[in-house]
Backbone as numpy.savetxt, mean C-alpha at the origin, in Angstrom:
# Nx Ny Nz CAx CAy CAz Cx Cy Cz
-11.77 -11.41 23.85 -11.76 -9.99 23.57 -10.34 -9.46 23.46
-9.40 -10.05 24.18 -8.02 -9.55 24.12 -7.39 -9.83 22.76
-7.84 -10.89 22.07 -7.31 -11.17 20.74 -7.72 -10.10 19.74
-8.95 -9.59 19.88 -9.42 -8.52 18.99 -8.59 -7.27 19.22
-8.33 -6.94 20.46 -7.51 -5.77 20.78 -6.09 -5.91 20.24
-5.52 -7.08 20.40 -4.18 -7.33 19.90 -4.14 -7.21 18.38
-5.16 -7.72 17.72 -5.23 -7.63 16.26 -5.34 -6.17 15.81
-6.16 -5.39 16.49 -6.30 -3.97 16.15 -4.99 -3.20 16.35
-4.28 -3.51 17.42 -2.98 -2.86 17.66 -2.00 -3.22 16.56
-1.96 -4.48 16.17 -1.05 -4.91 15.11 -1.41 -4.26 13.77
-2.70 -4.14 13.47 -3.11 -3.46 12.24 -2.73 -1.99 12.27
-2.84 -1.36 13.41 -2.43 0.04 13.55 -0.94 0.22 13.32
-0.15 -0.68 13.89 1.30 -0.62 13.69 1.63 -0.85 12.23
0.96 -1.81 11.60 1.19 -2.09 10.19 0.86 -0.88 9.32
-0.26 -0.23 9.61 -0.64 0.97 8.86 0.38 2.09 9.05
0.90 2.24 10.24 1.91 3.27 10.49 3.19 2.98 9.72
3.60 1.72 9.68 4.80 1.34 8.94 4.61 1.55 7.44
3.46 1.14 6.93 3.19 1.33 5.50 3.13 2.82 5.16
2.52 3.61 6.00 2.47 5.05 5.76 3.84 5.68 5.78
4.67 5.29 6.72 6.05 5.80 6.76 6.85 5.38 5.54
6.66 4.14 5.10 7.36 3.67 3.90 6.92 4.46 2.67
5.63 4.75 2.58 5.14 5.53 1.44 5.70 6.96 1.46
5.81 7.54 2.65 6.42 8.87 2.75 7.87 8.86 2.30
8.61 7.84 2.74 10.01 7.74 2.35 10.16 7.47 0.85
9.32 6.63 0.31 9.38 6.36 -1.13 9.03 7.59 -1.94
8.09 8.38 -1.46 7.71 9.61 -2.17 8.84 10.63 -2.18
9.58 10.70 -1.10 10.70 11.64 -1.01 11.93 11.16 -1.77
12.05 9.86 -1.99 13.23 9.33 -2.67 13.09 9.33 -4.18
11.93 9.73 -4.70 11.77 9.83 -6.14 11.08 8.63 -6.78
10.66 7.64 -5.99 9.92 6.50 -6.54 8.52 6.99 -6.89
8.07 6.76 -8.12 6.80 7.37 -8.56 5.56 6.61 -8.12
5.41 6.36 -6.81 4.21 5.70 -6.31 3.03 6.64 -6.55
2.01 6.15 -7.21 0.85 6.98 -7.54 0.94 7.60 -8.92
2.09 7.45 -9.58 2.27 7.98 -10.92 2.85 6.93 -11.85
2.52 5.69 -11.61 3.03 4.59 -12.43 2.23 4.46 -13.72
2.81 3.79 -14.73 2.02 3.50 -15.93 0.81 2.64 -15.55
-0.33 2.98 -16.04 -1.55 2.27 -15.68 -2.41 3.03 -14.69
-1.84 4.03 -14.04 -2.63 4.89 -13.15 -3.41 5.86 -14.02
-4.69 5.96 -13.76 -5.56 6.80 -14.57 -5.85 8.09 -13.82
-5.57 9.21 -14.47 -5.86 10.51 -13.88 -6.58 11.35 -14.93
-7.73 11.87 -14.55 -8.51 12.72 -15.44 -8.85 14.00 -14.69
-8.55 15.12 -15.30 -8.89 16.41 -14.70 -9.70 17.21 -15.70
-10.94 17.45 -15.36 -11.81 18.29 -16.17 -11.90 19.66 -15.54
-12.85 20.44 -15.99 -13.03 21.78 -15.41 -13.54 21.71 -13.98
-14.58 20.94 -13.77 -15.21 20.87 -12.44 -15.12 19.48 -11.82
-14.29 18.63 -12.38 -14.27 17.24 -11.94 -12.87 16.68 -12.11
-12.41 15.91 -11.13 -11.15 15.19 -11.28 -11.36 13.76 -10.78
-10.67 12.84 -11.44 -10.81 11.41 -11.13 -9.43 10.79 -11.15
-9.12 9.97 -10.15 -7.83 9.29 -10.08 -8.06 7.84 -9.68
-7.56 6.92 -10.49 -7.66 5.49 -10.20 -6.25 4.89 -10.29
-5.62 4.58 -9.16 -4.24 4.08 -9.18 -4.17 2.58 -9.48
-4.49 2.19 -10.70 -4.52 0.77 -11.05 -3.12 0.15 -11.06
-2.15 0.82 -11.65 -0.79 0.30 -11.69 -0.18 0.19 -10.30
-0.39 1.21 -9.49 0.13 1.20 -8.12 -0.54 0.11 -7.30
-1.83 -0.07 -7.47 -2.55 -1.13 -6.74 -2.03 -2.51 -7.13
-1.78 -2.70 -8.40 -1.26 -3.99 -8.86 0.13 -4.25 -8.29
0.99 -3.25 -8.31 2.33 -3.40 -7.76 2.30 -3.70 -6.27
1.49 -2.97 -5.52 1.39 -3.21 -4.08 0.80 -4.58 -3.78
-0.13 -5.04 -4.60 -0.72 -6.35 -4.41 0.33 -7.45 -4.59
1.15 -7.32 -5.61 2.20 -8.32 -5.86 3.22 -8.32 -4.72
3.65 -7.14 -4.30 4.65 -7.05 -3.23 4.10 -7.61 -1.92
2.87 -7.25 -1.57 2.29 -7.76 -0.33 2.02 -9.26 -0.40
1.63 -9.77 -1.55 1.42 -11.21 -1.70 2.72 -11.97 -1.50
3.81 -11.48 -2.09 5.11 -12.12 -1.90 5.57 -12.05 -0.45
5.35 -10.91 0.18 5.75 -10.75 1.57 4.97 -11.69 2.48
3.67 -11.78 2.29 2.86 -12.68 3.11 3.18 -14.14 2.83
3.51 -14.46 1.58 3.91 -15.83 1.25 5.20 -16.19 1.99
6.17 -15.28 1.99 7.42 -15.55 2.68 7.23 -15.67 4.19
6.38 -14.83 4.77 6.12 -14.90 6.20 5.45 -16.23 6.55
4.47 -16.64 5.75 3.81 -17.92 6.05 4.74 -19.10 5.83
5.66 -18.96 4.90 6.61 -20.04 4.62 7.56 -20.25 5.80
7.99 -19.14 6.43 8.94 -19.24 7.55 8.26 -19.58 8.86
6.95 -19.39 8.97 6.25 -19.73 10.21 5.99 -21.21 10.36
6.12 -21.98 9.31 5.87 -23.43 9.38 7.00 -24.16 10.03
């Protein structure tokens, strides 16, 4: 049971770090959420947003980061 608690604490810390990084990137002028490939539609009574470009970029960055972490843990 202690491993589950430790994992939840680590996920919480990770989420806090990612959230802080996104806040800093938003203030520095990096267009996270407004990249090419992000779909935004605004109608009269309906709005839709699908951050496809941002999701792809974050996926590549996180994949590289996790690859490097696993490479150094061996």
